[in-house]
VEXVOGU-881891 format. One record per residue (C-alpha): residue number from 1; residue in three letters; x, y, z. Coordinates in nm, 4 decimals. Layout:
+-----+------+----------+----------+----------+
| pos | code |        x |        y |        z |
+-----+------+----------+----------+----------+
| NUM |  ALA |        X |        Y |        Z |
...
+-----+------+----------+----------+----------+
This chain:
+-----+------+----------+----------+----------+
| pos | code |        x |        y |        z |
+-----+------+----------+----------+----------+
|   1 |  MET |   0.0070 |   0.0063 |   0.0041 |
|   2 |  ASN |   0.1468 |   0.3413 |  -0.0831 |
|   3 |  VAL |   0.1691 |   0.6321 |   0.1618 |
|   4 |  THR |  -0.1637 |   0.8108 |   0.0370 |
|   5 |  GLY |  -0.3591 |   0.4769 |   0.0836 |
|   6 |  ALA |  -0.1903 |   0.4128 |   0.4323 |
|   7 |  ARG |  -0.2775 |   0.7596 |   0.5598 |
|   8 |  ARG |  -0.6327 |   0.7117 |   0.4254 |
|   9 |  GLY |  -0.6598 |   0.3868 |   0.6221 |
|  10 |  ARG |  -0.5330 |   0.5593 |   0.9390 |
|  11 |  ARG |  -0.7932 |   0.8222 |   0.8953 |
|  12 |  LEU |  -1.0820 |   0.5755 |   0.8474 |
|  13 |  ALA |  -0.9379 |   0.4003 |   1.1798 |
|  14 |  LEU |  -0.9534 |   0.7146 |   1.3647 |
|  15 |  VAL |  -1.3106 |   0.7679 |   1.2795 |
|  16 |  GLU |  -1.3788 |   0.4078 |   1.4185 |
|  17 |  LYS |  -1.1959 |   0.5199 |   1.7369 |
|  18 |  LEU |  -1.4146 |   0.8299 |   1.7707 |
|  19 |  LYS |  -1.7249 |   0.6183 |   1.7308 |
|  20 |  ALA |  -1.5842 |   0.3766 |   2.0212 |
|  21 |  ARG |  -1.5522 |   0.6992 |   2.2294 |
|  22 |  GLY |  -1.9187 |   0.7831 |   2.1664 |
|  23 |  ILE |  -1.9080 |   1.0346 |   1.8791 |
|  24 |  GLN |  -2.2013 |   0.9398 |   1.6920 |
|  25 |  ALA |  -2.3171 |   1.2362 |   1.4730 |
|  26 |  PRO |  -2.2922 |   1.1232 |   1.1291 |
|  27 |  ARG |  -2.1967 |   1.4495 |   0.9700 |
|  28 |  LEU |  -1.9259 |   1.4930 |   1.2191 |
|  29 |  LEU |  -1.7846 |   1.1483 |   1.1579 |
|  30 |  ALA |  -1.7942 |   1.2247 |   0.7862 |
|  31 |  ALA |  -1.6084 |   1.5419 |   0.8200 |
|  32 |  PHE |  -1.3236 |   1.3537 |   1.0243 |
|  33 |  GLY |  -1.3156 |   1.0922 |   0.7420 |
|  34 |  GLN |  -1.2700 |   1.3672 |   0.4781 |
|  35 |  VAL |  -1.0190 |   1.5961 |   0.6302 |
|  36 |  PRO |  -0.6633 |   1.4862 |   0.6077 |
|  37 |  ARG |  -0.5078 |   1.5597 |   0.9391 |
|  38 |  HIS |  -0.1480 |   1.4966 |   0.8299 |
|  39 |  LEU |  -0.1702 |   1.7948 |   0.6115 |
|  40 |  PHE |  -0.1923 |   2.0324 |   0.9163 |
|  41 |  VAL |   0.1074 |   1.9044 |   1.0997 |
|  42 |  GLU |   0.4842 |   1.9328 |   1.0069 |
|  43 |  GLU |   0.5881 |   1.6548 |   0.7607 |
|  44 |  ALA |   0.8033 |   1.5079 |   1.0271 |
|  45 |  LEU |   0.4931 |   1.4347 |   1.2488 |
|  46 |  ALA |   0.2803 |   1.3187 |   0.9542 |
|  47 |  ASP |   0.3098 |   0.9499 |   1.0582 |
|  48 |  GLN |   0.1638 |   1.0426 |   1.4052 |
|  49 |  ALA |  -0.1264 |   1.2581 |   1.2706 |
|  50 |  TYR |  -0.4023 |   1.0004 |   1.3185 |
|  51 |  GLU |  -0.2973 |   0.9073 |   1.6790 |
|  52 |  ASP |  -0.5281 |   1.0305 |   1.9443 |
|  53 |  CYS |  -0.2581 |   1.2858 |   2.0677 |
|  54 |  SER |  -0.1859 |   1.6543 |   2.0434 |
|  55 |  LEU |   0.1106 |   1.7774 |   1.8489 |
|  56 |  PRO |   0.3214 |   2.0699 |   1.8412 |
|  57 |  LEU |   0.2870 |   2.3379 |   1.5723 |
|  58 |  GLY |   0.5392 |   2.5815 |   1.6815 |
|  59 |  GLU |   0.4912 |   2.9215 |   1.8300 |
|  60 |  LYS |   0.4076 |   2.7490 |   2.1612 |
|  61 |  GLN |   0.0724 |   2.6249 |   2.0173 |
|  62 |  THR |  -0.0343 |   2.2794 |   1.9519 |
|  63 |  ILE |  -0.3109 |   2.0826 |   1.7397 |
|  64 |  SER |  -0.5553 |   1.9307 |   1.9767 |
|  65 |  GLN |  -0.6066 |   1.5540 |   1.9975 |
|  66 |  PRO |  -0.8805 |   1.4315 |   1.7685 |
|  67 |  SER |  -1.1106 |   1.3121 |   2.0586 |
|  68 |  MET |  -1.1013 |   1.6409 |   2.2193 |
|  69 |  VAL |  -1.1799 |   1.8220 |   1.8871 |
|  70 |  ALA |  -1.4450 |   1.5644 |   1.8359 |
|  71 |  LEU |  -1.5999 |   1.6304 |   2.1749 |
|  72 |  MET |  -1.5925 |   2.0095 |   2.1456 |
|  73 |  LEU |  -1.7562 |   1.9985 |   1.7894 |
|  74 |  SER |  -2.0035 |   1.7414 |   1.9052 |
|  75 |  LEU |  -2.1085 |   1.9971 |   2.2031 |
|  76 |  LEU |  -2.1228 |   2.2743 |   1.9370 |
|  77 |  ALA |  -2.3632 |   2.0801 |   1.7457 |
|  78 |  VAL |  -2.3167 |   2.2503 |   1.4243 |
|  79 |  LYS |  -2.6110 |   2.2640 |   1.1676 |
|  80 |  PRO |  -2.5434 |   2.3118 |   0.7923 |
|  81 |  THR |  -2.7063 |   2.6644 |   0.8095 |
|  82 |  ASP |  -2.4944 |   2.7933 |   1.0917 |
|  83 |  ARG |  -2.2474 |   3.0686 |   1.1027 |
|  84 |  VAL |  -1.9677 |   2.9833 |   1.3309 |
|  85 |  LEU |  -1.6815 |   3.1665 |   1.4877 |
|  86 |  GLU |  -1.3610 |   2.9937 |   1.5878 |
|  87 |  ILE |  -1.1070 |   3.1570 |   1.8174 |
|  88 |  GLY |  -0.7611 |   3.0122 |   1.7553 |
|  89 |  THR |  -0.7146 |   2.8799 |   1.3783 |
|  90 |  GLY |  -0.3758 |   2.7105 |   1.4612 |
|  91 |  SER |  -0.2877 |   2.5218 |   1.1644 |
|  92 |  GLY |  -0.6402 |   2.5145 |   1.0334 |
|  93 |  TYR |  -0.7502 |   2.1490 |   1.1133 |
|  94 |  GLN |  -1.0527 |   2.2351 |   1.3081 |
|  95 |  THR |  -1.1277 |   2.4995 |   1.0824 |
|  96 |  ALA |  -1.1390 |   2.2743 |   0.7908 |
|  97 |  LEU |  -1.3726 |   2.0339 |   0.9980 |
|  98 |  LEU |  -1.5946 |   2.3359 |   1.0558 |
|  99 |  GLY |  -1.5879 |   2.4215 |   0.6935 |
| 100 |  HIS |  -1.7418 |   2.0818 |   0.6218 |
| 101 |  LEU |  -2.0058 |   2.1258 |   0.8928 |
| 102 |  ALA |  -2.1284 |   2.4969 |   0.8681 |
| 103 |  ASP |  -2.2464 |   2.7385 |   0.6239 |
| 104 |  GLN |  -1.9823 |   3.0005 |   0.6970 |
| 105 |  VAL |  -1.6782 |   2.9805 |   0.9185 |
| 106 |  TYR |  -1.5011 |   3.2932 |   1.0533 |
| 107 |  SER |  -1.1761 |   3.2066 |   1.2296 |
| 108 |  MET |  -0.9397 |   3.4258 |   1.4186 |
| 109 |  GLU |  -0.5597 |   3.3702 |   1.4836 |
| 110 |  ARG |  -0.3431 |   3.6201 |   1.6633 |
| 111 |  ILE |  -0.0292 |   3.4658 |   1.5516 |
| 112 |  ALA |   0.0373 |   3.5638 |   1.1820 |
| 113 |  ALA |   0.3048 |   3.2925 |   1.1312 |
| 114 |  LEU |   0.0181 |   3.0450 |   1.1872 |
| 115 |  ALA |  -0.2743 |   3.2168 |   1.0216 |
| 116 |  ARG |  -0.1136 |   3.2818 |   0.6847 |
| 117 |  PRO |  -0.0232 |   2.9104 |   0.5946 |
| 118 |  ALA |  -0.3519 |   2.7994 |   0.7611 |
| 119 |  SER |  -0.5541 |   3.0238 |   0.5168 |
| 120 |  ARG |  -0.3462 |   2.9137 |   0.2347 |
| 121 |  ARG |  -0.4003 |   2.5488 |   0.3282 |
| 122 |  LEU |  -0.7670 |   2.6043 |   0.3520 |
| 123 |  ARG |  -0.8019 |   2.7715 |   0.0166 |
| 124 |  GLU |  -0.6042 |   2.4874 |  -0.1536 |
| 125 |  MET |  -0.8619 |   2.2382 |  -0.0006 |
| 126 |  GLY |  -1.1407 |   2.4470 |  -0.1672 |
| 127 |  LEU |  -1.3081 |   2.5571 |   0.1466 |
| 128 |  THR |  -1.4337 |   2.8814 |   0.0091 |
| 129 |  ASN |  -1.6931 |   2.9129 |   0.3092 |
| 130 |  VAL |  -1.3920 |   2.9554 |   0.5641 |
| 131 |  HIS |  -1.2533 |   3.3123 |   0.6349 |
| 132 |  VAL |  -0.9405 |   3.3790 |   0.8457 |
| 133 |  LYS |  -0.8457 |   3.6966 |   1.0141 |
| 134 |  THR |  -0.5224 |   3.7774 |   1.2052 |
| 135 |  PHE |  -0.6283 |   3.9451 |   1.5325 |
| 136 |  ASP |  -0.6794 |   3.9246 |   1.8951 |
| 137 |  GLY |  -0.9725 |   3.6680 |   1.8956 |
| 138 |  THR |  -1.0912 |   3.7635 |   2.2508 |
| 139 |  TYR |  -1.2548 |   4.0733 |   2.0883 |
| 140 |  GLY |  -1.4488 |   3.8364 |   1.8525 |
| 141 |  TRP |  -1.5504 |   3.9377 |   1.4964 |
| 142 |  ARG |  -1.8357 |   4.1805 |   1.5642 |
| 143 |  ASP |  -1.9133 |   4.2784 |   1.2216 |
| 144 |  ARG |  -1.9945 |   3.9182 |   1.1179 |
| 145 |  ALA |  -2.1908 |   3.8514 |   1.4284 |
| 146 |  PRO |  -2.4218 |   3.7064 |   1.5532 |
| 147 |  PHE |  -2.2916 |   3.3665 |   1.5406 |
| 148 |  GLN |  -2.5098 |   3.0277 |   1.6039 |
| 149 |  GLY |  -2.1785 |   2.8703 |   1.7319 |
| 150 |  ILE |  -1.8520 |   2.9838 |   1.8912 |
| 151 |  ILE |  -1.5728 |   2.7673 |   1.9635 |
| 152 |  VAL |  -1.2541 |   2.8659 |   2.1487 |
| 153 |  THR |  -0.9448 |   2.6493 |   2.1167 |
| 154 |  ALA |  -0.7381 |   2.7873 |   2.4194 |
| 155 |  GLY |  -0.8142 |   2.8102 |   2.7770 |
| 156 |  ALA |  -0.9655 |   3.1323 |   2.9202 |
| 157 |  PRO |  -0.9442 |   3.2782 |   3.2686 |
| 158 |  LYS |  -1.3340 |   3.3069 |   3.2796 |
| 159 |  ILE |  -1.6109 |   3.2773 |   3.0186 |
| 160 |  PRO |  -1.5377 |   3.5718 |   2.7709 |
| 161 |  ARG |  -1.8284 |   3.8110 |   2.7805 |
| 162 |  THR |  -1.7237 |   3.9783 |   2.4473 |
| 163 |  LEU |  -1.7694 |   3.6569 |   2.2693 |
| 164 |  ALA |  -2.0794 |   3.5423 |   2.4520 |
| 165 |  GLU |  -2.2508 |   3.8834 |   2.3503 |
| 166 |  GLN |  -2.1786 |   3.7720 |   1.9999 |
| 167 |  LEU |  -2.4056 |   3.4573 |   2.0139 |
| 168 |  ALA |  -2.7356 |   3.4591 |   1.8272 |
| 169 |  GLU |  -3.0266 |   3.3579 |   2.0475 |
| 170 |  GLY |  -3.0311 |   2.9889 |   2.0572 |
| 171 |  GLY |  -2.6465 |   2.9903 |   1.9929 |
| 172 |  ARG |  -2.3919 |   2.7818 |   2.1681 |
| 173 |  MET |  -2.0446 |   2.8581 |   2.2743 |
| 174 |  VAL |  -1.7943 |   2.5962 |   2.3785 |
| 175 |  VAL |  -1.4819 |   2.7201 |   2.5586 |
| 176 |  PRO |  -1.2207 |   2.5810 |   2.8213 |
| 177 |  VAL |  -1.2294 |   2.7967 |   3.1151 |
| 178 |  GLY |  -0.9776 |   2.7913 |   3.4102 |
| 179 |  GLU |  -0.6054 |   2.8228 |   3.5259 |
| 180 |  PRO |  -0.3347 |   2.7648 |   3.2464 |
| 181 |  GLY |  -0.2640 |   2.4185 |   3.3778 |
| 182 |  THR |  -0.5985 |   2.2740 |   3.3696 |
| 183 |  GLN |  -0.9419 |   2.3965 |   3.2643 |
| 184 |  VAL |  -1.3075 |   2.2930 |   3.2742 |
| 185 |  LEU |  -1.4776 |   2.2606 |   2.9108 |
| 186 |  LYS |  -1.8038 |   2.4604 |   2.9298 |
| 187 |  ARG |  -2.0916 |   2.4852 |   2.6741 |
| 188 |  ILE |  -2.2965 |   2.8217 |   2.6957 |
| 189 |  PHE |  -2.6380 |   2.8535 |   2.5687 |
| 190 |  ARG |  -2.7992 |   3.1780 |   2.4850 |
| 191 |  ASP |  -3.1787 |   3.2131 |   2.4955 |
| 192 |  GLY |  -3.4231 |   3.4881 |   2.5563 |
| 193 |  THR |  -3.3560 |   3.4975 |   2.9258 |
| 194 |  GLY |  -2.9839 |   3.5055 |   2.9247 |
| 195 |  PHE |  -2.6976 |   3.2587 |   2.9288 |
| 196 |  ARG |  -2.7144 |   2.8977 |   3.0599 |
| 197 |  VAL |  -2.3804 |   2.7130 |   3.1408 |
| 198 |  GLU |  -2.3011 |   2.3614 |   3.1324 |
| 199 |  ASP |  -1.9635 |   2.1627 |   3.2540 |
| 200 |  HIS |  -1.8103 |   1.8917 |   3.0257 |
| 201 |  GLY |  -1.5146 |   1.7572 |   3.2148 |
| 202 |  THR |  -1.1548 |   1.8799 |   3.2520 |
| 203 |  CYS |  -0.9084 |   1.9495 |   2.9846 |
| 204 |  GLN |  -0.5916 |   2.1082 |   2.9115 |
| 205 |  PHE |  -0.5426 |   2.3881 |   2.6446 |
| 206 |  VAL |  -0.2613 |   2.6630 |   2.5814 |
| 207 |  PRO |  -0.3645 |   2.9765 |   2.7346 |
| 208 |  LEU |  -0.6147 |   3.2240 |   2.5504 |
| 209 |  ILE |  -0.3795 |   3.5172 |   2.5110 |
| 210 |  GLY |  -0.5656 |   3.8636 |   2.4330 |
| 211 |  ARG |  -0.7151 |   4.1667 |   2.5772 |
| 212 |  PHE |  -1.0085 |   3.9658 |   2.7474 |
| 213 |  GLY |  -0.7952 |   3.6586 |   2.8203 |
| 214 |  TRP |  -0.4538 |   3.5891 |   2.9554 |
| 215 |  GLU |  -0.1564 |   3.8386 |   2.9191 |
| 216 |  GLU |   0.1647 |   3.7018 |   2.7296 |
| 217 |  SER |   0.3195 |   3.6257 |   3.0811 |
| 218 |  GLY |   0.0163 |   3.4230 |   3.1872 |
| 219 |  GLY |  -0.1295 |   3.6974 |   3.4160 |
| 220 |  ARG |  -0.4686 |   3.8301 |   3.3616 |
+-----+------+----------+----------+----------+
């Protein structure tokens, strides 16, 4: 079997592992089967791309383990008509998955050295419904709000109010909240009476750096 076939086999095996972990949404599983994760990591790490582990991206950032990405996207419950905001493009892997799930995806990455290649990679994949902006994601993307879904790929010191306010009524936000070492994964719903918050277990993400997150030094 050639390298392309072997990687496709690993990708499909990853889908089966996600099923075994309780991920059942057909559209979400199909997206994982379509998006080649090895294209979103350094070539030297490509053989590890379909293992259930996080991998370094450079710039002190990581690509999250597939099971955590799947959990967060499952909680986000993206519909084909949704407009979604992603905070933390990274290499663009989760962004690409969102591109298969949502109508429009707006992704923000504060590190230009990550945003530029991610944007190029997503264009090359033909994901014309994905838009990447280099900026402090803790501000959100107000001129594209409101969003039916917001997903944050870094740990915030508290639920970012600036982002919650950009949720549409009936919208969902998934965000890790807590100290830099360990966070709690939270899902926030917005309805006519305000916001409702659920906890979905502990997790560990790099800090959300920005005006309404952590400072570069790790302080608030």
